[in-house]
N, C-alpha and C positions, 0 to 999 in steps of 0.2 A: 329386697330381700336381706333378712335380720338371722345376727350370729346366731344370736339366742335360737332360735327357728329351726336351725340346722346343728346346734346340740344336742336340742330334743329330736329330732326326726333320727338322729342316729342313736342316740342312747335307745331306741326303740328298735333299733334293728333296719330302717329304712337304706334303701341305697340312693348314694346322693346322686346327685347329675355333673358329669363333670365342669359345667359351669359353676355350680358349687363349691364342686371341689374349688376350683379355680379362687371366687372368691376368698375363701377361709386362706389360701396361703397367701395370697396378694395382698391381703387383708393384715396379715399377719407379719407378713414381710415390712410392710411399708409401717409398723404400728399403729394401727386405725384398730385393730383388734387388738385389745389386750389379752396380757397374757395369763390373768384370769380364766375368762373363756376360750383362750385357746388349751388351758389348761383342759375344761371340763371336756372339750371335744376330743383330744387324748383321751384322757379315760374312759370318752363313750366308746372311742376304738376300738381301744383295750377290752371292756367286756362284748362289742357285738363286734368288732372285727368289719374288712372290709370285702366287697366282690372284688373277682381280676380288676375290673372293669378302672373299679375306685383307684385300685391299687396304681394301676396305669397311669391313671389318670396326677396323680396327685404324685407321684414319681417326674412326669414332662413337667409337673408347675415347679417345682423346688428344682428340678434341672434347668426351666426357661429363667430361675429368678437370678440368674448370673450370666456369667459369661460359660463359652466352649470352647474346649484348649481345640486348636486348628493345626492339625500337625501333618496336613496333608503335603508339608515341603519337604517332609523327614522319607524318602524309602523305606517300603517293609510296610509288615503286618505288625499293626501295634496290638500288643498283648501286655493284658496287668493280670495278677495276681489278688486274691484279697480273702483273709480269714476273717473269720465270727469271732476268734477270739480266743486263748487259751491258756496256761498255764505253761511257761517255757518254750512255748510256741514261738520259735525264731526262725519258722521256717522261709522267711520273707529274704532273710540274707544269704539263702544258701542260694532257693530258687533261681531267683533273679538272676544272678550272675551263669549259673547253671543256663536259662533261657537265652540270654544276652552271649552267651560266646558262643551259641549254636547260631546264632545269627539273628535270632527275634528282638524286636525292638521293645524294650519293657519302659515305661515311662509310670513310676510305681510311686503312685502315692496315698501314704499311711499315715497312721493316725499314732495316737500318742496313750497310755496306760490311763486306765479308770476304773477301779473296783480291784475287783481281785485278778484280774486280767492283763497282760503287758502289752506292750505298744511297741511297732518296729521303730519309731522317730527316735524313742527316751533309748532304746537301746544301742543306735548307731549314733545316737550323742555320745554317748560315752566313751566313742572313741576320741582321744584330744582333738582339737580344731574342727572336727566334722559339723557342715552348714547344712540346714536343711531349709533354711528359709532363702532358695533362690528365686532371682526374678525369672520371668516369664521368657527372656532372653537367655540366661543360662539352663535356664531347664531345657529349651527346645535346641540351644547348642551344643548341649553335655550328651544328648539326645541324641544327637545325628553323631556325632562323635566318635560315642563310645556303644551307644544304643541301650543306655541305661542309666537311670537318673533318680534316686531317692527327694521326693517334695513330701510337704503335709500340708492341707487342703487351705487355700488361700481365700479372703473375702473375696473374692471374684468370682471361686466354682460353688454354685451351689446353695447361696449364701440365705435361702428361706432354711437349707438343712441344719446351718451350724444354728441358727437359734431354734429349731423345733427339738435338736440334738439335746442341746441344754438345757430346756426343760422337760425333754420326757426324762431327762436323769435326777431333776427332783421333785420329778411327780408321779413316780413309781411306774412306769410305765415303758421303758425302758426293752421289758421283753413279750411287747405287740410283733406277732410276726407280719403282720399289713406295714409296720413301723418301721420295723429295722431293715424290711426286702426295699423299701423307699428310699434311707436313709442312704443304704450300701448302694443301689445302683443309679441314685443322682448324683451321687459323685464322682463313682467309674466312669459313668456317662458321659460324665463332664469333662472327663480330661482328653476325652477325644480316641478314645480307643478302638479296635475291630474285634476283637475277642478278650474274652476275660473266663479266668478258673476261679473258682468258686471253692474254700475248704473248710466245711461247714459243721464246726464240732460240735458233739453232743457228749455230753455226762457230767459230772460233776463241777469241775471245772469252766464249766462251756454255761452262756445263756442259757441253751436251749438243753434242757435235762432230758429229755426223753425224745427218742429215734424218730418217732411219728412226728414229733412237732421241728427238728430237725429237717426232717424229708419234705414236708409243708413249704419250711424255709427256701429250700434249696428248690422246690418245682415253681413256689414266688418269682422269687428272682428271676432263673429262666424264662419263665411263663414274660417277665416285663422286656426283656431284650428282644424277642423274639420278633417282636411287628416294630421294632427298631434296628434290625436287620443287621443285629450283633448276634454271634457266636457265643454262647455259655455252655460253659460244664464244670459243675459241681460234685466235690468227693463228700461223701459223709465221713467223717472220721472221728474216731477214738478219742474223748477228754476225760473219761476218769482217772487217769493218772498223769502226772505230767511228761511233758514230751521233752525226751532226753533227760539227760541228769541236771542241767542248768538250771535255776531259774532268778531272775535278777541281770540288771543291763549288762553290765560287763562280761557279769560270766554268762553271761548266753554269746554274747560277742563271740570269748573266748572259745567256746564249742562249736559254735557258728565257724570259725577258722577252720578249729580241727575237723569239721565234718566236710570244710570245702577241700581242706588235705587227706581225703578219703578217710578218716581217722574218727571220725565223728558215731554216736551211738547207732546201735543198728536200728531204733524203730523211725528217732530222725531221719537217717540216712535215706531208710524206703520210703518214706512221706516223698521228700525232697524230691527222690527221683521220680517219684510218679506226677507230683505236680507240674514239675520241670517239663516232664516228656507231654503233658500233653498244651502244656502253654506251646512247646518245640513243634506240636503235631497244627495244633489252629494255625499257628505263624505260617504254617507251611515248609517248614526247616526239613521234614519228613512226610513219605507219604502215606505210612499209616503208623497206627501208633506203636505200635512192637517196633518199628524201626525207630521213632521217636524216643524210647526208651534205652536204645542202645546207644545215640547221640548222645541221651542225658549223662547216661554212665563213663561213656568216652571222654566228655568234656569233664566230668569230676576225678577222673583218672589221669587222665594226664596232666592236670593240674589249669588247663585255662582258662576256667569256670573260677577259680581261686586270684590267678593273674587277672580277671577281667574283677573282681570284686577290690583288690585294691588299686586296679586302677582310680576303681570308681570313687575309694576311699580319697586318693590326691585328689584328683578332680574336685571335690567337695568339699576342698580344706585342711580333709585327714591325714593322721599320721599314719601310713600302710606300715610303716616298722611294730607299731603296735600290735599287729597282728599276727607277725611273729615274735613278736617278744613280748609277753603278757606282764611286765612289771612296766611299763608304760600306762599299761589302763591306770583307771583307782580301780586301790586297794584297800581291803577292809584290814582293819586293823585291831578284831578279835575275831575271835571263831568258838562254838559251842558242837560239842557231840553228842547227837541223839544217837544212844541205843539202846538195842533190843532188849525186852521186859524176858524173854523167855526163848526158847529154841520154837522153831518151824519154819514155816511157810510165812510168807507175804504175803497176803490174799487180797489185800487192798490197801493204796494208797490215792485218799482223798487228793485230787487237786486244787480241790476247793478253799480246801484246809490247807493248803502248802501256799496258796497266792496268799492267803491272807496274813497267815505266818510272815511269808516275807514282805508283805504291804507293813506290817506294825514294827519293821526292821528300817523302813525306809525304801525300798524296793518298788514300791507303787506310790499311787495317790486316790486316798477319797474324794476329792474336790479338785479339779481342776488348776485351782489354784497353787496347789500343793504343789511343795518342793519334791526332788526326788533324790535320793543318794544313790549315784551309779554304782560304788564299789559293793552295797553290800546282794545279800541274797541266798539262796539257799542250793546246796549242792548234795544231790542224791546219792547215795553207795550202794543201795541195792533196788532193785525194778519186781513189780508184783509177778510173783509166780516162783523167788527166788527162795534158795534155803537158808537159813540164817543159826545163829546159834544164838545162846543167851551172853548178851553183854556185848555182842558182835553194834560197831557204826551202821546206824539206819538211814545218815545222813549228815551233814555240816551246814550251822547256822554262821555267817559270815556277818558281821557287825563294825559299824564305827561308834557306835552309841549303843550304852546301855540301860538304857530306861524301860525299854519293852522285852528286853531280850527273854526273860522269867515268862513273860505269856505268849509272846512265838510260841516257847520251845516246848511252852505246854498246848498248843495247837499242834503245832508239827507233833507231837508225842498220840495225842487224838487220829492223825491224819491215816500213820501207821496201822495196818490192821492184820495180827499174826493169828496165823491159825496151825491146827494138826495136819490138814489134807491140804496138797499143791490145789490151787483154784484152776478151772478150765481155762486156758489160753484166750484171750480175747483180742478179733478181730480187728487189726489198726485204721484201717480202709473198708467201712461197712455197707456203702455203697454209692452210686456211682448215679447223677440225675443230669440229664442232655445229653 
């Protein structure tokens, strides 16, 4: 079996056998297949796609390239939640405590920011002292005690995916639906979950720009899980404007804390309650989805989810007082206001432009080795559909270094579209798959 032959066949649209896919994954993971050949294969997949059978086999091979967590000693159904990435998406910080407070066991394996989308680990690590690099024993012990633990992907889980993801990032093949689906599902299945709730973002601030592509991605991931006897539900949600008002790590922690105290933005609260309800339902802590929605709302209103989050922060070395007293979080030293050039209605807030602008002042990273400034970011003062006056404040940029503030401010100004007519209201939750 020769790698070049497999590249050519996939380039020409042929379906590879399970054995051929295994040969490619094992060969690349072991170092026998070089980067330049795997790059060519990834680009062939990007253009020619993969069949369902190929995607399932690719996921299985990446899953088996490392260890699989055994959580069977911990009572309860294990349910995780995963978002495909967006701007201002701090839902994991709210949804996981809501589900855990209801009795669901939540092994939350999260990622870091890359490009214009934020990362849960970076947000959590803006809380002073918070650790995400827990050992396997620490992870399982906390999961047994609190029902919730936030960790990053380790070298032991799906190492083939780690190598392939890094290569996809530098070869322009990140947006491939088969590659996204196999990457997400290999990591999630490696953590030993019984069920999974997916938040598949679509719009300018998401990797999927079109709803038809988001639907295909959701269907592919649900299809991967089915033969492995895992229950998966996917929500396709709007990411045409940032979620909530805060974009930036410490700023998003503040907003998540407010949301857990039932004082958060309407869009963020609505989405978090629905995602948590589906985790509660799949975790069999409610007999129906409607009952699960009531359970999630109760744990938000009575403060038990907020207490759960504070307990988890303390258990992972963070200072829970920072969730009540925001001066204990990293704070920016400078602020820049962006005003509306004219009166009218906010017809659009381009989420991708906001995410890029936040990155310019240090909230994200363009390369994995880039450092993040946890204090900086953007706070929106309005949302799409709201009426504004000439000179009224649209948003504020919070920064600690001035070198790219002007460039970021111009990007933000471009993100806001003001029109004479009120735009049609766009649904937040567009579809359910699975």
